C-alpha positions as CSV (number, residue, x, y, z in Angstrom):
1,M,111.9,20.8,-290.4
2,V,110.2,17.8,-292.0
3,R,106.6,16.8,-292.5
4,V,105.9,13.4,-291.1
5,L,103.0,11.0,-291.1
6,Q,103.3,8.8,-288.0
7,I,101.3,5.5,-288.2
8,C,100.8,3.6,-284.9
9,G,99.4,0.1,-284.9
10,T,97.8,0.3,-281.5
11,P,95.1,2.6,-280.1
12,E,96.1,2.0,-276.5
13,G,99.3,2.5,-274.6
14,G,101.9,3.5,-277.2
15,T,104.0,5.4,-274.6
16,W,107.1,5.5,-276.9
17,F,104.9,6.8,-279.8
18,I,103.4,9.6,-277.7
19,A,106.8,10.6,-276.2
20,Q,108.5,10.7,-279.6
21,I,105.8,12.8,-281.2
22,K,105.7,15.2,-278.3
23,E,109.4,15.8,-278.6
24,L,109.4,16.1,-282.4
25,S,106.5,18.6,-282.3
26,K,108.4,20.7,-279.7
27,R,111.3,20.8,-282.1
28,G,109.1,22.3,-284.9
29,H,108.5,19.3,-287.1
30,T,105.0,19.0,-288.7
31,I,103.4,15.8,-287.5
32,E,100.1,14.0,-288.2
33,A,99.2,10.7,-286.7
34,V,97.2,7.6,-287.8
35,V,95.7,5.2,-285.2
36,P,93.5,2.2,-285.9
37,A,90.8,3.1,-283.4
38,E,89.8,5.7,-280.8
39,G,91.7,5.2,-277.5
40,S,94.4,6.7,-275.3
41,V,96.8,7.3,-278.2
42,A,94.3,9.4,-280.2
43,E,93.4,11.2,-277.0
44,A,97.1,12.0,-276.3
45,M,97.6,13.3,-279.9
46,R,94.7,15.7,-279.5
47,K,96.0,17.0,-276.3
48,L,99.3,17.7,-278.0
49,G,97.5,19.5,-280.8
50,V,98.6,16.8,-283.4
51,P,96.1,16.1,-286.1
52,V,95.0,12.5,-285.8
53,H,93.3,10.2,-288.4
54,V,91.4,7.2,-287.1
55,I,91.6,4.6,-289.8
56,P,90.3,1.1,-288.7
57,F,92.9,-1.1,-290.3
58,R,93.3,-3.5,-287.4
59,G,92.2,-7.1,-287.5
60,Y,92.5,-10.1,-289.9
61,R,89.0,-11.6,-290.1
62,L,87.6,-12.3,-293.5
63,R,84.2,-11.0,-292.3
64,D,85.8,-7.6,-292.0
65,F,87.1,-7.6,-295.6
66,A,85.0,-4.7,-296.8
67,R,86.2,-2.6,-293.8
68,H,89.8,-3.5,-294.6
69,V,89.5,-2.5,-298.2
70,S,88.0,0.8,-297.3
71,S,90.6,1.4,-294.7
72,L,93.5,0.6,-297.0
73,R,92.1,3.0,-299.6
74,E,91.9,5.8,-297.0
75,L,95.3,5.1,-295.7
76,R,96.9,5.0,-299.2
77,S,95.2,8.3,-300.1
78,L,96.6,9.9,-297.0
79,I,100.1,8.5,-297.5
80,L,100.3,9.6,-301.1
81,C,98.5,13.0,-300.7
82,G,101.7,15.0,-301.1
83,R,101.7,16.6,-297.7
84,F,104.4,14.4,-296.2
85,D,108.1,14.0,-296.7
86,I,108.3,10.9,-294.5
87,V,105.9,8.1,-293.5
88,H,107.1,6.6,-290.2
89,A,105.3,3.4,-289.4
90,H,105.4,1.6,-286.0
91,L,104.4,-2.0,-285.2
92,L,103.9,-5.0,-287.4
93,K,100.8,-4.5,-289.4
94,S,101.4,-0.7,-289.7
95,Y,104.8,-1.1,-291.4
96,F,103.7,-4.1,-293.6
97,L,100.8,-2.0,-294.9
98,A,102.9,1.1,-295.4
99,R,105.5,-0.9,-297.4
100,L,102.9,-2.2,-299.7
101,L,101.1,1.1,-300.1
102,T,104.3,3.1,-300.8
103,R,105.9,0.3,-302.9
104,G,109.4,1.4,-302.0
105,R,109.1,5.0,-303.3
106,L,112.1,7.1,-302.4
107,S,110.8,10.3,-304.0
108,R,107.8,11.2,-301.8
109,P,107.3,10.1,-299.2
110,C,110.2,8.1,-297.9
111,L,109.1,5.2,-295.7
112,I,110.7,4.6,-292.3
113,S,109.7,1.3,-290.6
114,Q,110.5,1.3,-286.8
115,I,110.7,-2.3,-285.7
116,P,110.6,-2.9,-282.0
117,G,111.8,-6.5,-281.8
118,D,112.3,-9.9,-283.5
119,A,109.9,-12.2,-281.7
120,H,107.6,-12.4,-284.8
121,L,110.5,-13.8,-286.8
122,S,110.0,-17.2,-285.1
123,I,106.8,-17.5,-287.1
124,P,107.8,-18.8,-290.6
125,L,105.1,-16.8,-292.5
126,L,106.0,-13.5,-290.8
127,R,109.7,-14.1,-291.3
128,L,109.0,-14.7,-295.0
129,A,106.9,-11.5,-295.1
130,E,109.8,-9.5,-293.6
131,R,112.3,-10.9,-296.1
132,L,110.0,-10.1,-299.0
133,T,109.0,-6.5,-297.9
134,L,112.1,-5.2,-296.0
135,P,113.7,-3.9,-299.3
136,L,110.7,-1.6,-299.7
137,D,111.8,0.5,-296.7
138,G,113.6,3.7,-297.3
139,I,115.2,3.2,-293.9
140,T,114.6,0.4,-291.4
141,V,114.9,1.6,-287.8
142,L,115.8,-0.9,-285.1
143,S,115.7,-0.5,-281.3
144,C,119.2,-2.0,-280.7
145,S,122.3,-3.1,-282.5
146,A,121.5,-6.8,-282.1
147,F,118.3,-6.4,-284.1
148,E,120.0,-4.2,-286.7
149,S,122.4,-7.0,-287.6
150,E,119.5,-9.5,-287.7
151,F,117.4,-7.4,-290.1
152,R,120.3,-6.5,-292.3
153,A,120.8,-10.2,-292.8
154,L,117.1,-10.5,-293.7
155,G,117.4,-8.0,-296.5
156,A,117.1,-4.5,-295.0
157,R,118.8,-2.0,-297.4
158,R,119.4,0.9,-295.0
159,T,119.3,0.6,-291.3
160,S,119.7,2.7,-288.2
161,V,119.5,2.2,-284.4
162,V,117.1,4.5,-282.5
163,R,116.5,3.4,-278.9
164,Y,113.1,3.9,-277.3
165,G,113.4,6.9,-275.0
166,L,111.2,8.5,-272.4
167,E,111.1,11.7,-270.5
168,T,113.4,10.6,-267.7
169,S,112.8,13.8,-265.7
170,A,109.1,13.2,-265.7
171,V,109.4,9.7,-264.1
172,Q,108.7,10.2,-260.4
173,F,108.7,7.8,-257.5
174,S,107.2,7.8,-254.1
175,A,109.5,9.4,-251.5
176,D,108.0,7.1,-248.8
177,V,109.6,3.8,-249.7
178,Q,108.6,2.2,-246.5
179,A,104.9,2.8,-247.2
180,G,105.2,0.7,-250.4
181,R,107.0,-2.1,-248.6
182,T,104.4,-2.0,-245.8
183,A,101.6,-2.3,-248.3
184,L,103.3,-5.4,-249.7
185,K,103.8,-6.8,-246.1
186,L,107.6,-6.8,-246.5
187,T,109.7,-7.0,-243.4
188,P,113.2,-5.4,-243.0
189,R,114.8,-8.8,-243.6
190,N,112.8,-9.5,-246.8
191,V,114.5,-8.9,-250.2
192,A,111.8,-8.2,-252.7
193,I,112.3,-9.3,-256.3
194,G,109.8,-8.1,-258.9
195,M,109.0,-8.7,-262.5
196,V,106.8,-6.3,-264.5
197,A,105.5,-7.5,-267.9
198,H,102.4,-8.2,-269.9
199,M,101.6,-11.8,-270.3
200,Y,101.4,-12.8,-274.0
201,P,99.7,-16.1,-274.8
202,T,100.8,-17.3,-278.2
203,R,100.5,-20.4,-280.4
204,A,104.0,-19.9,-281.8
205,K,106.0,-23.0,-281.3
206,S,109.1,-21.1,-280.2
207,F,107.3,-19.7,-277.1
208,Q,105.4,-22.7,-275.9
209,E,107.9,-23.8,-273.3
210,V,108.8,-20.3,-272.2
211,G,106.7,-17.3,-273.2
212,V,108.0,-14.2,-274.9
213,K,108.5,-12.3,-271.6
214,G,110.0,-15.3,-269.8
215,H,107.5,-15.6,-266.9
216,E,108.2,-19.3,-266.7
217,T,111.9,-18.7,-266.2
218,F,111.2,-16.2,-263.4
219,I,108.9,-18.6,-261.6
220,D,111.5,-21.5,-261.9
221,A,114.3,-19.2,-260.8
222,A,112.2,-18.0,-257.8
223,A,111.7,-21.6,-256.7
224,L,115.4,-22.4,-256.9
225,A,116.5,-19.2,-255.1
226,R,113.9,-19.5,-252.4
227,T,115.4,-22.8,-251.3
228,K,118.7,-21.0,-250.5
229,N,117.3,-17.8,-249.0
230,E,114.0,-18.0,-247.1
231,H,113.8,-14.2,-246.9
232,L,113.2,-13.7,-250.6
233,R,109.8,-12.4,-251.7
234,F,108.6,-12.5,-255.3
235,F,106.1,-10.4,-257.2
236,I,104.7,-10.3,-260.7
237,V,103.0,-7.2,-262.0
238,G,101.0,-7.4,-265.3
239,D,98.4,-9.5,-266.8
240,E,97.2,-10.8,-270.2
241,F,97.2,-8.0,-272.7
242,V,94.8,-10.1,-274.8
243,G,93.3,-13.5,-273.9
244,D,90.9,-15.1,-271.6
245,G,93.1,-15.4,-268.5
246,S,94.1,-19.0,-269.1
247,Y,97.8,-18.1,-269.5
248,R,97.9,-16.3,-266.2
249,R,96.2,-19.2,-264.5
250,A,98.8,-21.6,-266.1
251,L,101.6,-19.5,-264.6
252,Q,100.0,-19.5,-261.2
253,R,99.7,-23.3,-261.4
254,R,103.4,-23.5,-262.3
255,A,104.3,-21.5,-259.2
256,E,102.1,-23.7,-257.1
257,N,103.6,-26.9,-258.6
258,R,107.2,-25.5,-257.9
259,G,106.2,-24.9,-254.3
260,V,107.1,-21.2,-254.4
261,S,104.9,-18.3,-253.3
262,I,104.7,-15.6,-255.9
263,E,102.2,-12.7,-255.6
264,F,100.5,-11.9,-258.9
265,L,99.4,-8.3,-258.6
266,G,97.8,-7.8,-262.0
267,H,97.9,-4.5,-263.7
268,L,99.1,-1.4,-261.8
269,D,98.3,2.1,-263.0
270,S,101.7,3.4,-261.8
271,M,105.1,2.0,-260.8
272,S,105.8,5.0,-258.5
273,D,105.1,2.9,-255.3
274,F,106.0,-0.5,-256.6
275,L,109.5,-0.1,-258.0
276,P,111.0,1.7,-255.0
277,A,109.6,-1.1,-252.8
278,M,111.6,-3.7,-254.7
279,D,115.2,-4.5,-254.0
280,I,115.7,-6.2,-257.4
281,L,113.9,-5.9,-260.7
282,S,114.0,-8.8,-263.1
283,N,113.4,-9.0,-266.9
284,P,113.8,-12.7,-268.1
285,S,112.5,-12.0,-271.6
286,V,113.3,-14.3,-274.5
287,S,112.9,-11.4,-276.9
288,E,113.0,-7.7,-275.9
289,S,113.7,-4.3,-277.4
290,A,114.7,-2.1,-274.4
291,S,111.9,-2.5,-271.8
292,Y,110.6,0.7,-270.2
293,T,110.3,-1.1,-266.9
294,V,114.0,-1.8,-266.9
295,I,114.7,1.8,-267.6
296,E,112.3,2.9,-264.9
297,A,113.8,0.5,-262.4
298,A,117.2,2.0,-263.1
299,L,115.8,5.5,-262.6
300,A,114.5,4.3,-259.2
301,R,118.1,3.1,-258.5
302,R,117.2,-0.5,-258.5
303,P,119.6,-3.2,-259.9
304,V,118.3,-5.4,-262.7
305,A,118.7,-9.1,-263.3
306,A,117.9,-9.7,-266.9
307,T,118.5,-11.9,-269.9
308,D,121.2,-11.0,-272.5
309,V,118.9,-10.6,-275.4
310,G,118.1,-7.8,-277.8
311,G,118.0,-4.3,-276.3
312,L,118.5,-5.5,-272.7
313,T,122.2,-5.6,-273.5
314,D,122.0,-1.9,-274.1
315,S,119.8,-0.9,-271.1
316,V,121.7,-3.2,-268.6
317,I,125.5,-3.2,-268.5
318,H,126.6,-6.5,-267.0
319,G,128.4,-6.1,-263.8
320,E,128.0,-2.3,-263.8
321,T,124.2,-1.6,-263.6
322,G,122.9,-5.2,-263.2
323,I,123.5,-8.8,-264.1
324,L,122.8,-10.4,-267.5
325,V,122.1,-14.2,-267.8
326,P,121.3,-16.4,-270.8
327,A,117.6,-16.6,-271.8
328,K,115.6,-19.6,-270.4
329,D,118.3,-20.3,-267.9
330,A,116.5,-20.5,-264.5
331,Q,119.5,-21.6,-262.6
332,S,121.6,-18.6,-263.8
333,L,118.8,-16.2,-263.0
334,A,118.4,-17.7,-259.5
335,D,122.1,-17.3,-258.9
336,A,121.8,-13.6,-259.9
337,F,119.0,-13.2,-257.5
338,L,121.0,-14.7,-254.7
339,Q,124.2,-12.7,-255.5
340,L,122.2,-9.5,-255.4
341,A,120.2,-10.5,-252.4
342,D,123.3,-11.3,-250.3
343,D,125.0,-7.9,-251.0
344,A,123.1,-4.7,-250.2
345,G,126.2,-2.7,-251.1
346,L,126.3,-4.2,-254.6
347,R,122.7,-3.5,-255.1
348,E,123.3,0.2,-254.1
349,R,126.3,0.6,-256.5
350,L,124.5,-1.1,-259.4
351,G,121.4,1.0,-258.9
352,Q,123.2,4.3,-258.8
353,A,125.2,3.4,-261.9
354,G,122.0,2.3,-263.7
355,R,120.3,5.6,-263.1
356,R,123.3,7.5,-264.6
357,H,123.4,5.1,-267.6
358,V,119.8,5.3,-268.6
359,I,119.6,9.1,-268.2
360,S,122.5,9.5,-270.6
361,R,121.3,7.0,-273.2
362,F,117.5,6.7,-273.0
363,D,116.2,10.2,-272.4
364,I,113.7,11.2,-275.1
365,A,115.8,14.2,-276.0
366,T,118.8,11.9,-276.9
367,T,116.7,9.4,-278.8
368,T,114.8,12.1,-280.7
369,S,118.1,13.6,-281.8
370,D,119.0,10.2,-283.2
371,L,115.7,10.0,-285.0
372,E,116.2,13.5,-286.5
373,R,119.5,12.2,-288.0
374,V,117.5,9.4,-289.6
375,Y,115.0,11.9,-291.0
376,A,117.9,14.0,-292.4
377,E,119.1,10.9,-294.2
378,A,115.6,10.2,-295.5
379,Q,115.5,13.7,-296.9
380,R,118.8,13.1,-298.7
381,L,117.3,9.9,-300.2
382,R,114.4,11.9,-301.6
383,S,116.6,14.7,-303.1
């Protein structure tokens, strides 16, 4: 058993973080957690009986300089207090800070940075920061093999792939599929195509034409597909995670300008009614780790039309559990929509295979066992 300090960069959400810690604690590991503010993550830690430290290290404003200095001192003291074998940092600022505060120590504790994706590498300053600090990791954990190759090329010394898992047995869906379809005013002839993703407004040049999650591609593909099949209905679940709503309004205008009706449903507390009501789930991301929504769609036995980027190539097997298309290619995505819409038998076969696939690969028990092997390697590095 190992003693691990887990550092999470967000106070809200963090589903993967909570699931991972819950499973590690069940297996007898000693876990303490750090979060940057009170919120749902801290609340979940306390319910699990995991000691949680609230250290306000979020933010970049100069006016908060004194708070940042105090937070870094507190975090450094905790990291180097001698109680932990491993420091396991999640999300951008968390692992950058942990790298600087541990300075590449392999004795105690060993630093593991778990990096969810590569979207930030499109920003030159952050790419440079990764290149300069990656060698400070004891082990760099990536969410898919594509990212592992990329970060090795950037300078990571030791890497491992641990996919983001969830408690597949706990994911439940409404047994009354028709009720969900009725609520969305879907007729028996309608084929419902949904996209579930936060909207991330960004100033990064790489994502000005098409955003990180590919909403623009979905809208353009919907417009193209709708001209060939008038029975298609399109839905977008999710909203701006941060921002003033201008990005969502721009997406709505894009749909209006393309002449396609897309229902923007905003945030939903649960996918239990929505996913079963869909016939097809789409993820047109430009950069993606694994996507819990894709995994949940597969658990609901729904086929997925997604882009062949990052971890989506692990969660969706082309031709077996769904269809993969190039990123930013609206025509190819529209063709995938039409192929699936025209063949109910294909949708059924892909959906059944998708459920079997994600249960075998993305259940939290499997992914935690992978992480335990990383911890064992970290222990060897310290000895």
